[in-house]
Jmol script that loads the backbone (N, CA, C; Angstrom):
load data "model"
ATOM      1  N   MET A   1    -116.758 -29.759 -75.413  1.00  0.00           N
ATOM      2  CA  MET A   1    -117.051 -31.237 -75.863  1.00  0.00           C
ATOM      3  C   MET A   1    -117.502 -31.612 -74.282  1.00  0.00           C
ATOM      4  N   LYS A   2    -116.872 -31.640 -73.431  1.00  0.00           N
ATOM      5  CA  LYS A   2    -116.810 -31.738 -71.835  1.00  0.00           C
ATOM      6  C   LYS A   2    -118.042 -31.188 -71.454  1.00  0.00           C
ATOM      7  N   THR A   3    -117.924 -29.886 -71.702  1.00  0.00           N
ATOM      8  CA  THR A   3    -118.829 -28.590 -71.146  1.00  0.00           C
ATOM      9  C   THR A   3    -120.169 -29.448 -71.445  1.00  0.00           C
ATOM     10  N   ILE A   4    -120.460 -29.347 -72.605  1.00  0.00           N
ATOM     11  CA  ILE A   4    -121.607 -29.528 -73.513  1.00  0.00           C
ATOM     12  C   ILE A   4    -122.322 -31.139 -72.992  1.00  0.00           C
ATOM     13  N   THR A   5    -121.383 -31.889 -72.784  1.00  0.00           N
ATOM     14  CA  THR A   5    -121.743 -33.239 -71.961  1.00  0.00           C
ATOM     15  C   THR A   5    -122.284 -33.052 -70.647  1.00  0.00           C
ATOM     16  N   LEU A   6    -121.811 -32.076 -69.851  1.00  0.00           N
ATOM     17  CA  LEU A   6    -121.829 -31.759 -68.766  1.00  0.00           C
ATOM     18  C   LEU A   6    -123.362 -30.866 -68.820  1.00  0.00           C
ATOM     19  N   SER A   7    -123.700 -30.406 -69.415  1.00  0.00           N
ATOM     20  CA  SER A   7    -124.696 -29.604 -69.466  1.00  0.00           C
ATOM     21  C   SER A   7    -125.772 -30.237 -69.755  1.00  0.00           C
ATOM     22  N   ILE A   8    -125.889 -31.142 -70.671  1.00  0.00           N
ATOM     23  CA  ILE A   8    -126.755 -32.078 -71.086  1.00  0.00           C
ATOM     24  C   ILE A   8    -127.322 -33.051 -69.818  1.00  0.00           C
ATOM     25  N   ALA A   9    -126.117 -33.609 -69.656  1.00  0.00           N
ATOM     26  CA  ALA A   9    -126.315 -34.613 -68.165  1.00  0.00           C
ATOM     27  C   ALA A   9    -127.021 -33.696 -66.797  1.00  0.00           C
ATOM     28  N   ILE A  10    -126.675 -32.762 -66.710  1.00  0.00           N
ATOM     29  CA  ILE A  10    -127.257 -31.696 -65.790  1.00  0.00           C
ATOM     30  C   ILE A  10    -128.617 -31.252 -66.018  1.00  0.00           C
ATOM     31  N   ALA A  11    -128.988 -31.025 -67.277  1.00  0.00           N
ATOM     32  CA  ALA A  11    -130.355 -30.509 -67.717  1.00  0.00           C
ATOM     33  C   ALA A  11    -131.331 -31.981 -67.561  1.00  0.00           C
ATOM     34  N   LEU A  12    -130.762 -33.081 -67.576  1.00  0.00           N
ATOM     35  CA  LEU A  12    -131.601 -34.385 -67.854  1.00  0.00           C
ATOM     36  C   LEU A  12    -132.049 -34.549 -66.400  1.00  0.00           C
ATOM     37  N   MET A  13    -130.887 -34.532 -65.415  1.00  0.00           N
ATOM     38  CA  MET A  13    -131.183 -34.806 -63.797  1.00  0.00           C
ATOM     39  C   MET A  13    -132.170 -33.592 -63.538  1.00  0.00           C
ATOM     40  N   MET A  14    -132.082 -32.777 -63.832  1.00  0.00           N
ATOM     41  CA  MET A  14    -133.014 -31.502 -63.519  1.00  0.00           C
ATOM     42  C   MET A  14    -134.647 -31.676 -63.898  1.00  0.00           C
ATOM     43  N   SER A  15    -134.578 -32.340 -65.299  1.00  0.00           N
ATOM     44  CA  SER A  15    -136.179 -32.677 -65.749  1.00  0.00           C
ATOM     45  C   SER A  15    -136.321 -33.967 -64.864  1.00  0.00           C
ATOM     46  N   ILE A  16    -135.621 -34.345 -64.547  1.00  0.00           N
ATOM     47  CA  ILE A  16    -136.244 -36.195 -64.226  1.00  0.00           C
ATOM     48  C   ILE A  16    -136.517 -35.470 -62.777  1.00  0.00           C
ATOM     49  N   SER A  17    -135.887 -34.695 -61.673  1.00  0.00           N
ATOM     50  CA  SER A  17    -136.180 -34.419 -60.621  1.00  0.00           C
ATOM     51  C   SER A  17    -137.399 -33.504 -59.925  1.00  0.00           C
ATOM     52  N   LEU A  18    -137.628 -32.889 -61.468  1.00  0.00           N
ATOM     53  CA  LEU A  18    -138.980 -31.948 -61.395  1.00  0.00           C
ATOM     54  C   LEU A  18    -140.151 -32.817 -61.731  1.00  0.00           C
ATOM     55  N   SER A  19    -140.002 -33.744 -62.626  1.00  0.00           N
ATOM     56  CA  SER A  19    -141.382 -34.662 -62.570  1.00  0.00           C
ATOM     57  C   SER A  19    -141.514 -35.707 -61.558  1.00  0.00           C
ATOM     58  N   ALA A  20    -140.558 -35.644 -60.418  1.00  0.00           N
ATOM     59  CA  ALA A  20    -140.949 -36.613 -59.553  1.00  0.00           C
ATOM     60  C   ALA A  20    -141.412 -35.901 -58.170  1.00  0.00           C
ATOM     61  N   SER A  21    -142.255 -36.488 -57.372  1.00  0.00           N
ATOM     62  CA  SER A  21    -142.565 -35.840 -56.400  1.00  0.00           C
ATOM     63  C   SER A  21    -141.763 -36.436 -55.001  1.00  0.00           C
ATOM     64  N   ALA A  22    -141.794 -35.661 -53.991  1.00  0.00           N
ATOM     65  CA  ALA A  22    -141.120 -36.038 -52.855  1.00  0.00           C
ATOM     66  C   ALA A  22    -141.021 -37.437 -52.250  1.00  0.00           C
ATOM     67  N   ASP A  23    -142.128 -38.294 -52.507  1.00  0.00           N
ATOM     68  CA  ASP A  23    -141.939 -39.587 -52.188  1.00  0.00           C
ATOM     69  C   ASP A  23    -141.776 -40.324 -53.327  1.00  0.00           C
ATOM     70  N   GLY A  24    -141.012 -40.060 -54.194  1.00  0.00           N
ATOM     71  CA  GLY A  24    -140.611 -40.796 -55.388  1.00  0.00           C
ATOM     72  C   GLY A  24    -141.481 -41.221 -56.429  1.00  0.00           C
ATOM     73  N   THR A  25    -142.669 -40.887 -56.595  1.00  0.00           N
ATOM     74  CA  THR A  25    -143.695 -41.145 -57.299  1.00  0.00           C
ATOM     75  C   THR A  25    -143.735 -40.078 -58.608  1.00  0.00           C
ATOM     76  N   LYS A  26    -144.537 -40.111 -59.474  1.00  0.00           N
ATOM     77  CA  LYS A  26    -144.770 -38.979 -60.612  1.00  0.00           C
ATOM     78  C   LYS A  26    -146.276 -38.338 -59.683  1.00  0.00           C
ATOM     79  N   PRO A  27    -146.036 -37.069 -60.049  1.00  0.00           N
ATOM     80  CA  PRO A  27    -147.793 -36.282 -59.609  1.00  0.00           C
ATOM     81  C   PRO A  27    -148.342 -36.772 -60.588  1.00  0.00           C
ATOM     82  N   SER A  28    -149.638 -36.859 -60.070  1.00  0.00           N
ATOM     83  CA  SER A  28    -151.010 -37.185 -60.910  1.00  0.00           C
ATOM     84  C   SER A  28    -151.486 -35.919 -61.984  1.00  0.00           C
ATOM     85  N   SER A  29    -151.475 -36.265 -62.944  1.00  0.00           N
ATOM     86  CA  SER A  29    -151.666 -35.148 -63.755  1.00  0.00           C
ATOM     87  C   SER A  29    -153.131 -34.839 -63.419  1.00  0.00           C
ATOM     88  N   PRO A  30    -153.409 -33.444 -63.790  1.00  0.00           N
ATOM     89  CA  PRO A  30    -154.706 -32.919 -63.185  1.00  0.00           C
ATOM     90  C   PRO A  30    -155.760 -33.297 -64.492  1.00  0.00           C
ATOM     91  N   THR A  31    -156.866 -33.448 -64.515  1.00  0.00           N
ATOM     92  CA  THR A  31    -158.007 -33.740 -65.175  1.00  0.00           C
ATOM     93  C   THR A  31    -158.575 -32.519 -65.253  1.00  0.00           C
ATOM     94  N   SER A  32    -159.018 -32.072 -66.490  1.00  0.00           N
ATOM     95  CA  SER A  32    -159.522 -30.880 -67.080  1.00  0.00           C
ATOM     96  C   SER A  32    -160.927 -31.415 -67.690  1.00  0.00           C
ATOM     97  N   VAL A  33    -161.893 -30.969 -67.017  1.00  0.00           N
ATOM     98  CA  VAL A  33    -163.588 -30.947 -67.492  1.00  0.00           C
ATOM     99  C   VAL A  33    -164.147 -29.711 -67.615  1.00  0.00           C
ATOM    100  N   GLN A  34    -164.993 -29.905 -69.325  1.00  0.00           N
ATOM    101  CA  GLN A  34    -165.766 -29.022 -69.232  1.00  0.00           C
ATOM    102  C   GLN A  34    -167.175 -29.532 -69.914  1.00  0.00           C
ATOM    103  N   ILE A  35    -168.176 -28.953 -68.945  1.00  0.00           N
ATOM    104  CA  ILE A  35    -169.489 -29.383 -69.436  1.00  0.00           C
ATOM    105  C   ILE A  35    -170.121 -28.325 -69.921  1.00  0.00           C
ATOM    106  N   PHE A  36    -170.899 -28.308 -70.853  1.00  0.00           N
ATOM    107  CA  PHE A  36    -171.540 -26.906 -71.635  1.00  0.00           C
ATOM    108  C   PHE A  36    -173.011 -27.580 -72.438  1.00  0.00           C
ATOM    109  N   GLN A  37    -173.918 -26.747 -72.111  1.00  0.00           N
ATOM    110  CA  GLN A  37    -174.939 -26.696 -73.007  1.00  0.00           C
ATOM    111  C   GLN A  37    -175.090 -25.460 -73.929  1.00  0.00           C
ATOM    112  N   THR A  38    -175.247 -25.914 -75.145  1.00  0.00           N
ATOM    113  CA  THR A  38    -175.759 -24.773 -76.380  1.00  0.00           C
ATOM    114  C   THR A  38    -176.994 -24.620 -76.581  1.00  0.00           C
ATOM    115  N   ASN A  39    -177.568 -25.772 -76.865  1.00  0.00           N
ATOM    116  CA  ASN A  39    -179.109 -25.448 -76.980  1.00  0.00           C
ATOM    117  C   ASN A  39    -179.823 -26.705 -75.923  1.00  0.00           C
ATOM    118  N   THR A  40    -180.909 -26.789 -76.084  1.00  0.00           N
ATOM    119  CA  THR A  40    -181.702 -27.639 -75.083  1.00  0.00           C
ATOM    120  C   THR A  40    -181.763 -29.286 -75.339  1.00  0.00           C
ATOM    121  N   GLU A  41    -181.451 -29.459 -76.797  1.00  0.00           N
ATOM    122  CA  GLU A  41    -181.228 -30.585 -77.071  1.00  0.00           C
ATOM    123  C   GLU A  41    -180.111 -31.402 -76.689  1.00  0.00           C
ATOM    124  N   SER A  42    -178.818 -30.644 -76.679  1.00  0.00           N
ATOM    125  CA  SER A  42    -177.839 -31.556 -76.548  1.00  0.00           C
ATOM    126  C   SER A  42    -176.673 -30.854 -75.370  1.00  0.00           C
ATOM    127  N   VAL A  43    -176.092 -32.038 -74.732  1.00  0.00           N
ATOM    128  CA  VAL A  43    -175.155 -31.439 -73.764  1.00  0.00           C
ATOM    129  C   VAL A  43    -173.775 -31.951 -74.227  1.00  0.00           C
ATOM    130  N   ASP A  44    -172.657 -31.025 -74.171  1.00  0.00           N
ATOM    131  CA  ASP A  44    -171.143 -31.240 -74.364  1.00  0.00           C
ATOM    132  C   ASP A  44    -170.447 -31.632 -73.137  1.00  0.00           C
ATOM    133  N   VAL A  45    -169.575 -32.523 -73.270  1.00  0.00           N
ATOM    134  CA  VAL A  45    -169.034 -32.906 -72.376  1.00  0.00           C
ATOM    135  C   VAL A  45    -167.106 -33.093 -72.755  1.00  0.00           C
ATOM    136  N   TYR A  46    -166.539 -32.413 -72.259  1.00  0.00           N
ATOM    137  CA  TYR A  46    -165.055 -32.245 -72.606  1.00  0.00           C
ATOM    138  C   TYR A  46    -163.760 -32.696 -71.652  1.00  0.00           C
ATOM    139  N   VAL A  47    -163.309 -33.977 -71.738  1.00  0.00           N
ATOM    140  CA  VAL A  47    -162.509 -34.443 -70.761  1.00  0.00           C
ATOM    141  C   VAL A  47    -161.190 -34.297 -71.336  1.00  0.00           C
ATOM    142  N   ALA A  48    -160.160 -33.710 -70.572  1.00  0.00           N
ATOM    143  CA  ALA A  48    -158.527 -34.209 -70.874  1.00  0.00           C
ATOM    144  C   ALA A  48    -157.896 -34.538 -69.346  1.00  0.00           C
ATOM    145  N   LYS A  49    -157.396 -35.760 -69.807  1.00  0.00           N
ATOM    146  CA  LYS A  49    -156.633 -36.500 -68.527  1.00  0.00           C
ATOM    147  C   LYS A  49    -155.669 -37.180 -68.936  1.00  0.00           C
ATOM    148  N   ALA A  50    -154.827 -37.996 -68.072  1.00  0.00           N
ATOM    149  CA  ALA A  50    -153.783 -38.895 -68.579  1.00  0.00           C
ATOM    150  C   ALA A  50    -154.526 -40.120 -69.126  1.00  0.00           C
ATOM    151  N   ALA A  51    -153.371 -40.707 -70.102  1.00  0.00           N
ATOM    152  CA  ALA A  51    -154.275 -41.937 -70.930  1.00  0.00           C
ATOM    153  C   ALA A  51    -154.242 -43.156 -69.705  1.00  0.00           C
ATOM    154  N   GLY A  52    -155.017 -43.768 -69.569  1.00  0.00           N
ATOM    155  CA  GLY A  52    -155.241 -44.940 -68.359  1.00  0.00           C
ATOM    156  C   GLY A  52    -155.964 -44.667 -67.556  1.00  0.00           C
ATOM    157  N   GLU A  53    -156.147 -43.312 -66.896  1.00  0.00           N
ATOM    158  CA  GLU A  53    -156.899 -42.996 -65.774  1.00  0.00           C
ATOM    159  C   GLU A  53    -158.578 -43.258 -66.456  1.00  0.00           C
ATOM    160  N   LEU A  54    -159.217 -43.822 -65.129  1.00  0.00           N
ATOM    161  CA  LEU A  54    -160.832 -43.648 -65.725  1.00  0.00           C
ATOM    162  C   LEU A  54    -161.568 -42.762 -65.286  1.00  0.00           C
ATOM    163  N   VAL A  55    -162.177 -42.326 -66.197  1.00  0.00           N
ATOM    164  CA  VAL A  55    -163.269 -41.160 -65.751  1.00  0.00           C
ATOM    165  C   VAL A  55    -164.578 -41.691 -66.278  1.00  0.00           C
ATOM    166  N   LYS A  56    -165.663 -41.033 -65.278  1.00  0.00           N
ATOM    167  CA  LYS A  56    -167.091 -41.527 -65.848  1.00  0.00           C
ATOM    168  C   LYS A  56    -167.559 -40.544 -66.004  1.00  0.00           C
ATOM    169  N   ILE A  57    -168.776 -40.681 -66.949  1.00  0.00           N
ATOM    170  CA  ILE A  57    -169.689 -39.411 -67.179  1.00  0.00           C
ATOM    171  C   ILE A  57    -170.847 -40.052 -67.190  1.00  0.00           C
ATOM    172  N   ARG A  58    -171.915 -39.369 -65.986  1.00  0.00           N
ATOM    173  CA  ARG A  58    -173.042 -40.046 -65.706  1.00  0.00           C
ATOM    174  C   ARG A  58    -174.141 -38.739 -65.819  1.00  0.00           C
ATOM    175  N   ILE A  59    -175.409 -39.339 -66.272  1.00  0.00           N
ATOM    176  CA  ILE A  59    -176.306 -38.186 -66.365  1.00  0.00           C
ATOM    177  C   ILE A  59    -177.405 -38.767 -65.507  1.00  0.00           C
ATOM    178  N   TYR A  60    -178.123 -38.344 -64.913  1.00  0.00           N
ATOM    179  CA  TYR A  60    -179.057 -38.757 -63.758  1.00  0.00           C
ATOM    180  C   TYR A  60    -180.265 -37.618 -63.893  1.00  0.00           C
ATOM    181  N   SER A  61    -181.539 -38.439 -63.736  1.00  0.00           N
ATOM    182  CA  SER A  61    -182.658 -37.517 -64.009  1.00  0.00           C
ATOM    183  C   SER A  61    -182.829 -36.953 -62.819  1.00  0.00           C
ATOM    184  N   GLU A  62    -183.938 -36.450 -62.432  1.00  0.00           N
ATOM    185  CA  GLU A  62    -184.320 -35.325 -61.858  1.00  0.00           C
ATOM    186  C   GLU A  62    -184.724 -36.007 -59.992  1.00  0.00           C
ATOM    187  N   SER A  63    -185.018 -36.877 -60.345  1.00  0.00           N
ATOM    188  CA  SER A  63    -185.078 -37.946 -59.271  1.00  0.00           C
ATOM    189  C   SER A  63    -183.423 -38.446 -58.836  1.00  0.00           C
ATOM    190  N   GLY A  64    -183.019 -38.436 -59.322  1.00  0.00           N
ATOM    191  CA  GLY A  64    -181.753 -39.287 -58.965  1.00  0.00           C
ATOM    192  C   GLY A  64    -181.282 -40.840 -59.700  1.00  0.00           C
ATOM    193  N   THR A  65    -181.937 -40.768 -60.310  1.00  0.00           N
ATOM    194  CA  THR A  65    -181.911 -42.182 -61.459  1.00  0.00           C
ATOM    195  C   THR A  65    -180.726 -42.032 -62.544  1.00  0.00           C
ATOM    196  N   GLN A  66    -179.746 -42.819 -62.376  1.00  0.00           N
ATOM    197  CA  GLN A  66    -178.680 -42.941 -63.518  1.00  0.00           C
ATOM    198  C   GLN A  66    -179.461 -43.401 -64.900  1.00  0.00           C
ATOM    199  N   LEU A  67    -179.605 -42.386 -66.066  1.00  0.00           N
ATOM    200  CA  LEU A  67    -179.962 -42.442 -67.272  1.00  0.00           C
ATOM    201  C   LEU A  67    -178.728 -43.063 -68.215  1.00  0.00           C
ATOM    202  N   MET A  68    -177.902 -42.330 -68.389  1.00  0.00           N
ATOM    203  CA  MET A  68    -176.987 -42.702 -69.161  1.00  0.00           C
ATOM    204  C   MET A  68    -175.339 -42.442 -68.192  1.00  0.00           C
ATOM    205  N   ASN A  69    -174.123 -43.602 -68.860  1.00  0.00           N
ATOM    206  CA  ASN A  69    -172.862 -43.872 -68.539  1.00  0.00           C
ATOM    207  C   ASN A  69    -172.042 -43.757 -69.498  1.00  0.00           C
ATOM    208  N   THR A  70    -170.676 -42.963 -69.356  1.00  0.00           N
ATOM    209  CA  THR A  70    -169.814 -43.631 -70.180  1.00  0.00           C
ATOM    210  C   THR A  70    -168.576 -43.460 -69.748  1.00  0.00           C
ATOM    211  N   ARG A  71    -167.864 -44.466 -69.888  1.00  0.00           N
ATOM    212  CA  ARG A  71    -166.289 -44.678 -69.324  1.00  0.00           C
ATOM    213  C   ARG A  71    -165.522 -43.884 -70.436  1.00  0.00           C
ATOM    214  N   VAL A  72    -164.569 -43.390 -70.013  1.00  0.00           N
ATOM    215  CA  VAL A  72    -163.434 -42.834 -70.772  1.00  0.00           C
ATOM    216  C   VAL A  72    -161.853 -43.219 -69.721  1.00  0.00           C
ATOM    217  N   LYS A  73    -160.992 -44.084 -70.801  1.00  0.00           N
ATOM    218  CA  LYS A  73    -159.996 -44.717 -70.143  1.00  0.00           C
ATOM    219  C   LYS A  73    -159.039 -44.506 -71.160  1.00  0.00           C
ATOM    220  N   LYS A  74    -159.118 -45.152 -72.213  1.00  0.00           N
ATOM    221  CA  LYS A  74    -158.127 -45.113 -73.342  1.00  0.00           C
ATOM    222  C   LYS A  74    -157.262 -43.828 -73.637  1.00  0.00           C
ATOM    223  N   GLN A  75    -158.430 -42.763 -74.059  1.00  0.00           N
ATOM    224  CA  GLN A  75    -158.011 -41.727 -74.448  1.00  0.00           C
ATOM    225  C   GLN A  75    -157.324 -40.678 -73.383  1.00  0.00           C
ATOM    226  N   SER A  76    -156.119 -39.500 -74.201  1.00  0.00           N
ATOM    227  CA  SER A  76    -156.263 -38.427 -73.187  1.00  0.00           C
ATOM    228  C   SER A  76    -157.132 -37.229 -73.259  1.00  0.00           C
ATOM    229  N   ALA A  77    -157.788 -37.124 -74.486  1.00  0.00           N
ATOM    230  CA  ALA A  77    -158.879 -36.286 -74.284  1.00  0.00           C
ATOM    231  C   ALA A  77    -160.000 -36.695 -75.095  1.00  0.00           C
ATOM    232  N   ARG A  78    -160.763 -36.338 -74.790  1.00  0.00           N
ATOM    233  CA  ARG A  78    -162.385 -37.113 -75.470  1.00  0.00           C
ATOM    234  C   ARG A  78    -163.317 -35.604 -75.063  1.00  0.00           C
ATOM    235  N   TYR A  79    -164.309 -35.469 -76.354  1.00  0.00           N
ATOM    236  CA  TYR A  79    -165.136 -34.606 -76.532  1.00  0.00           C
ATOM    237  C   TYR A  79    -166.337 -35.648 -77.093  1.00  0.00           C
ATOM    238  N   ILE A  80    -167.158 -35.628 -75.588  1.00  0.00           N
ATOM    239  CA  ILE A  80    -168.382 -36.344 -75.995  1.00  0.00           C
ATOM    240  C   ILE A  80    -169.981 -35.184 -76.303  1.00  0.00           C
ATOM    241  N   ARG A  81    -170.839 -35.569 -77.040  1.00  0.00           N
ATOM    242  CA  ARG A  81    -171.990 -34.774 -77.188  1.00  0.00           C
ATOM    243  C   ARG A  81    -173.097 -36.160 -76.927  1.00  0.00           C
ATOM    244  N   TYR A  82    -174.062 -35.538 -75.979  1.00  0.00           N
ATOM    245  CA  TYR A  82    -175.200 -36.132 -75.669  1.00  0.00           C
ATOM    246  C   TYR A  82    -176.698 -35.480 -75.994  1.00  0.00           C
ATOM    247  N   HIS A  83    -177.319 -36.014 -76.832  1.00  0.00           N
ATOM    248  CA  HIS A  83    -178.398 -35.788 -77.330  1.00  0.00           C
ATOM    249  C   HIS A  83    -179.694 -36.225 -76.235  1.00  0.00           C
ATOM    250  N   LEU A  84    -180.485 -35.265 -75.915  1.00  0.00           N
ATOM    251  CA  LEU A  84    -181.270 -35.393 -75.195  1.00  0.00           C
ATOM    252  C   LEU A  84    -182.700 -35.413 -75.653  1.00  0.00           C
ATOM    253  N   ASN A  85    -182.777 -35.659 -77.052  1.00  0.00           N
ATOM    254  CA  ASN A  85    -184.087 -35.706 -77.851  1.00  0.00           C
ATOM    255  C   ASN A  85    -184.860 -36.776 -76.920  1.00  0.00           C
ATOM    256  N   ASP A  86    -184.594 -37.964 -76.556  1.00  0.00           N
ATOM    257  CA  ASP A  86    -185.049 -39.036 -76.224  1.00  0.00           C
ATOM    258  C   ASP A  86    -185.990 -38.658 -74.855  1.00  0.00           C
ATOM    259  N   LEU A  87    -185.202 -37.882 -74.085  1.00  0.00           N
ATOM    260  CA  LEU A  87    -185.507 -37.817 -72.923  1.00  0.00           C
ATOM    261  C   LEU A  87    -186.826 -36.704 -72.765  1.00  0.00           C
ATOM    262  N   PRO A  88    -187.828 -37.011 -71.656  1.00  0.00           N
ATOM    263  CA  PRO A  88    -188.798 -35.775 -71.581  1.00  0.00           C
ATOM    264  C   PRO A  88    -188.582 -34.556 -71.197  1.00  0.00           C
ATOM    265  N   ALA A  89    -189.271 -33.392 -71.246  1.00  0.00           N
ATOM    266  CA  ALA A  89    -188.587 -32.224 -70.823  1.00  0.00           C
ATOM    267  C   ALA A  89    -188.425 -32.495 -68.874  1.00  0.00           C
ATOM    268  N   GLY A  90    -187.379 -31.596 -68.673  1.00  0.00           N
ATOM    269  CA  GLY A  90    -186.924 -31.615 -67.307  1.00  0.00           C
ATOM    270  C   GLY A  90    -185.705 -31.358 -66.846  1.00  0.00           C
ATOM    271  N   THR A  91    -185.375 -31.112 -65.880  1.00  0.00           N
ATOM    272  CA  THR A  91    -184.053 -31.257 -65.415  1.00  0.00           C
ATOM    273  C   THR A  91    -182.957 -32.191 -65.096  1.00  0.00           C
ATOM    274  N   TYR A  92    -181.822 -32.241 -65.734  1.00  0.00           N
ATOM    275  CA  TYR A  92    -181.273 -33.476 -65.627  1.00  0.00           C
ATOM    276  C   TYR A  92    -179.778 -33.080 -64.621  1.00  0.00           C
ATOM    277  N   LYS A  93    -178.895 -33.799 -64.416  1.00  0.00           N
ATOM    278  CA  LYS A  93    -177.675 -33.241 -63.827  1.00  0.00           C
ATOM    279  C   LYS A  93    -176.510 -34.440 -64.628  1.00  0.00           C
ATOM    280  N   VAL A  94    -175.521 -33.695 -65.076  1.00  0.00           N
ATOM    281  CA  VAL A  94    -174.093 -34.802 -65.995  1.00  0.00           C
ATOM    282  C   VAL A  94    -173.038 -34.094 -64.489  1.00  0.00           C
ATOM    283  N   CYS A  95    -172.371 -35.482 -64.262  1.00  0.00           N
ATOM    284  CA  CYS A  95    -171.854 -35.296 -63.539  1.00  0.00           C
ATOM    285  C   CYS A  95    -170.204 -36.301 -64.478  1.00  0.00           C
ATOM    286  N   VAL A  96    -169.198 -35.556 -63.913  1.00  0.00           N
ATOM    287  CA  VAL A  96    -167.868 -36.219 -64.266  1.00  0.00           C
ATOM    288  C   VAL A  96    -167.082 -36.823 -63.122  1.00  0.00           C
ATOM    289  N   GLU A  97    -166.950 -38.037 -63.027  1.00  0.00           N
ATOM    290  CA  GLU A  97    -166.690 -38.534 -61.813  1.00  0.00           C
ATOM    291  C   GLU A  97    -165.490 -39.090 -61.966  1.00  0.00           C
ATOM    292  N   LYS A  98    -164.229 -39.120 -60.539  1.00  0.00           N
ATOM    293  CA  LYS A  98    -162.723 -40.149 -60.816  1.00  0.00           C
ATOM    294  C   LYS A  98    -163.022 -40.785 -59.511  1.00  0.00           C
ATOM    295  N   GLY A  99    -162.911 -42.036 -59.830  1.00  0.00           N
ATOM    296  CA  GLY A  99    -162.987 -42.745 -58.612  1.00  0.00           C
ATOM    297  C   GLY A  99    -164.126 -42.399 -57.788  1.00  0.00           C
ATOM    298  N   ASN A 100    -164.476 -42.038 -56.480  1.00  0.00           N
ATOM    299  CA  ASN A 100    -165.680 -41.519 -55.625  1.00  0.00           C
ATOM    300  C   ASN A 100    -165.604 -39.982 -55.966  1.00  0.00           C
ATOM    301  N   GLU A 101    -164.567 -39.566 -56.066  1.00  0.00           N
ATOM    302  CA  GLU A 101    -164.691 -37.748 -56.624  1.00  0.00           C
ATOM    303  C   GLU A 101    -165.591 -37.411 -57.693  1.00  0.00           C
ATOM    304  N   VAL A 102    -166.363 -36.275 -57.267  1.00  0.00           N
ATOM    305  CA  VAL A 102    -167.310 -35.996 -58.701  1.00  0.00           C
ATOM    306  C   VAL A 102    -166.122 -34.448 -58.842  1.00  0.00           C
ATOM    307  N   LEU A 103    -165.668 -34.435 -60.209  1.00  0.00           N
ATOM    308  CA  LEU A 103    -165.096 -33.346 -60.944  1.00  0.00           C
ATOM    309  C   LEU A 103    -165.554 -32.194 -61.269  1.00  0.00           C
ATOM    310  N   SER A 104    -166.805 -32.305 -61.791  1.00  0.00           N
ATOM    311  CA  SER A 104    -167.585 -31.518 -62.360  1.00  0.00           C
ATOM    312  C   SER A 104    -168.593 -32.181 -62.572  1.00  0.00           C
ATOM    313  N   SER A 105    -169.856 -30.952 -62.315  1.00  0.00           N
ATOM    314  CA  SER A 105    -171.215 -31.162 -62.692  1.00  0.00           C
ATOM    315  C   SER A 105    -171.829 -29.763 -62.923  1.00  0.00           C
ATOM    316  N   LEU A 106    -173.088 -30.386 -63.593  1.00  0.00           N
ATOM    317  CA  LEU A 106    -173.791 -29.180 -64.308  1.00  0.00           C
ATOM    318  C   LEU A 106    -175.224 -29.504 -64.596  1.00  0.00           C
ATOM    319  N   ILE A 107    -176.430 -28.869 -64.085  1.00  0.00           N
ATOM    320  CA  ILE A 107    -177.637 -28.839 -64.076  1.00  0.00           C
ATOM    321  C   ILE A 107    -177.957 -28.206 -65.314  1.00  0.00           C
ATOM    322  N   VAL A 108    -178.711 -29.371 -66.299  1.00  0.00           N
ATOM    323  CA  VAL A 108    -178.969 -28.834 -67.448  1.00  0.00           C
ATOM    324  C   VAL A 108    -181.016 -29.087 -67.337  1.00  0.00           C
ATOM    325  N   SER A 109    -181.605 -28.097 -68.044  1.00  0.00           N
ATOM    326  CA  SER A 109    -182.817 -28.312 -68.571  1.00  0.00           C
ATOM    327  C   SER A 109    -182.870 -28.373 -69.857  1.00  0.00           C
ATOM    328  N   LYS A 110    -184.472 -29.474 -70.288  1.00  0.00           N
ATOM    329  CA  LYS A 110    -184.396 -29.701 -71.706  1.00  0.00           C
ATOM    330  C   LYS A 110    -185.996 -28.989 -71.538  1.00  0.00           C
TER     331      LYS A 110
END
end "model"
wireframe off; spacefill off
backbone 0.3
color backbone group
């Protein structure tokens, strides 16, 4: 009985120490982003992140004007399809940003 209790205590201590970094804070979870265009009329964006982190998905015109903006904060994973039907033919840039850092971007043509 003592061996089992000791083993559980050691396992818990190791799991706690593995989830903390050297400065005592938890490491930030990586954010996974996939942007893809399956046809000329839509763009799909998938974001997987820690719940509560703010990630912004933005679509810019060829001249750099921001056309669309979506904030993803509450969900830990989100799949969004942007329909480009109302936009004129041209080239657009889809960016996923966290803070001031661009995590991923894709140039799409319509």
